[in-house]
C-alpha positions as CSV (number, residue, x, y, z in Angstrom):
1,X,10.0,59.3,-31.3
2,X,8.8,57.8,-28.0
3,X,9.2,54.2,-29.3
4,X,13.0,54.6,-29.8
5,X,13.6,55.8,-26.2
6,X,14.2,53.3,-23.4
7,X,11.8,53.2,-20.5
8,X,13.8,55.5,-18.2
9,X,14.2,58.2,-20.9
10,X,10.5,57.9,-21.9
11,X,9.4,58.5,-18.3
12,X,11.7,61.6,-18.0
13,X,10.3,63.0,-21.2
14,X,6.7,62.5,-20.0
15,X,7.6,64.3,-16.7
16,X,9.3,67.1,-18.7
17,X,6.2,67.7,-20.9
18,X,3.9,67.7,-17.9
19,X,6.1,70.2,-16.0
20,X,6.5,72.5,-19.0
21,X,2.8,72.9,-19.3
22,X,2.7,75.1,-16.2
23,X,6.3,76.4,-15.7
24,X,6.9,79.6,-17.7
25,X,9.6,82.3,-17.3
26,X,8.9,86.0,-17.4
27,X,11.2,89.0,-17.1
28,X,10.3,89.4,-13.4
29,X,10.6,85.7,-12.7
30,X,12.7,83.8,-15.3
31,X,12.8,80.0,-15.6
32,X,15.9,78.2,-14.3
33,X,16.3,74.9,-16.1
34,X,18.7,72.1,-15.3
35,X,20.2,69.7,-17.7
36,X,22.5,66.9,-16.6
37,X,24.5,64.1,-18.0
38,X,26.7,61.6,-16.5
39,X,29.7,63.9,-16.7
40,X,28.4,67.5,-16.8
41,X,25.7,69.8,-15.5
42,X,24.2,72.7,-17.4
43,X,21.9,75.4,-16.0
44,X,20.2,78.2,-17.9
45,X,18.0,81.1,-16.7
46,X,15.6,81.9,-19.5
47,X,13.0,84.6,-20.2
48,X,10.4,82.7,-22.1
49,X,8.6,86.0,-23.1
50,X,11.5,87.1,-25.2
51,X,13.1,83.7,-25.8
52,X,16.4,84.8,-24.4
53,X,18.9,83.2,-22.0
54,X,19.7,85.7,-19.2
55,X,22.4,83.7,-17.5
56,X,24.0,80.3,-17.9
57,X,26.6,78.2,-16.1
58,X,28.0,74.7,-16.7
59,X,30.8,72.4,-15.7
60,X,32.4,72.9,-19.1
61,X,33.5,76.5,-18.2
62,X,37.2,76.9,-17.4
63,X,36.7,77.7,-13.7
64,X,34.4,74.7,-13.2
65,X,36.1,72.0,-15.3
66,X,37.2,70.1,-12.2
67,X,33.6,69.7,-11.1
68,X,31.6,66.7,-12.0
69,X,27.9,65.8,-12.1
70,X,27.7,64.9,-8.5
71,X,26.3,66.5,-5.3
72,X,29.5,68.3,-4.4
73,X,29.8,69.7,-8.0
74,X,26.2,70.7,-8.1
75,X,26.5,72.6,-4.7
76,X,29.5,74.6,-5.9
77,X,27.8,75.3,-9.3
78,X,24.6,76.4,-7.5
79,X,26.5,78.9,-5.3
80,X,28.3,80.3,-8.3
81,X,25.0,80.6,-10.2
82,X,23.4,82.5,-7.3
83,X,26.3,85.0,-7.3
84,X,25.9,85.5,-11.1
85,X,22.1,86.1,-10.7
86,X,22.6,88.5,-7.9
87,X,25.0,90.5,-10.1
88,X,22.3,90.7,-12.8
89,X,19.7,91.8,-10.2
90,X,17.7,88.6,-10.6
91,X,16.3,87.5,-7.2
92,X,13.4,85.2,-8.0
93,X,13.2,82.3,-10.5
94,X,10.9,79.5,-11.4
95,X,12.7,76.2,-11.1
96,X,12.3,73.8,-14.0
97,X,13.9,70.4,-13.1
98,X,13.5,69.3,-16.8
99,X,11.9,66.0,-16.0
100,X,14.6,64.9,-13.6
101,X,13.6,63.6,-10.2
102,X,14.0,66.2,-7.4
103,X,16.6,64.2,-5.7
104,X,20.4,64.0,-5.4
105,X,22.2,66.3,-7.8
106,X,19.1,68.4,-8.9
107,X,18.1,68.9,-5.2
108,X,21.7,69.9,-4.2
109,X,21.8,72.4,-7.1
110,X,18.5,74.0,-6.1
111,X,19.4,74.1,-2.4
112,X,22.7,75.8,-3.1
113,X,21.1,78.4,-5.3
114,X,18.5,79.1,-2.6
115,X,21.3,79.4,0.0
116,X,23.0,82.0,-2.3
117,X,19.9,84.2,-2.0
118,X,17.7,83.3,-5.0
119,X,14.1,82.6,-4.2
120,X,12.0,79.9,-6.0
């Protein structure tokens, strides 16, 4: 599988595997994982003990369709995710950047979620 990927995708996959060795979500502290494409952002909060998604948000939802996968869109999405997690009484999460570099869009999403009151 690794031979078919280009160099950039192969590096991201190696980072993802390395991160997932240590990052694990529990009921008290679920894992918040980010997936991004050129057009959209997807975020899930997952309890790995039960294998269940506790909350999710994406730019494909009706209220966020106008947002794109850029820093402004990630900031608004992070604030909305923070509100959703507060409603579900989730205050701390483990951040899984999913192999993406902690820069730009991923950093903006994490900072906005922190600003909304969620601890990492």
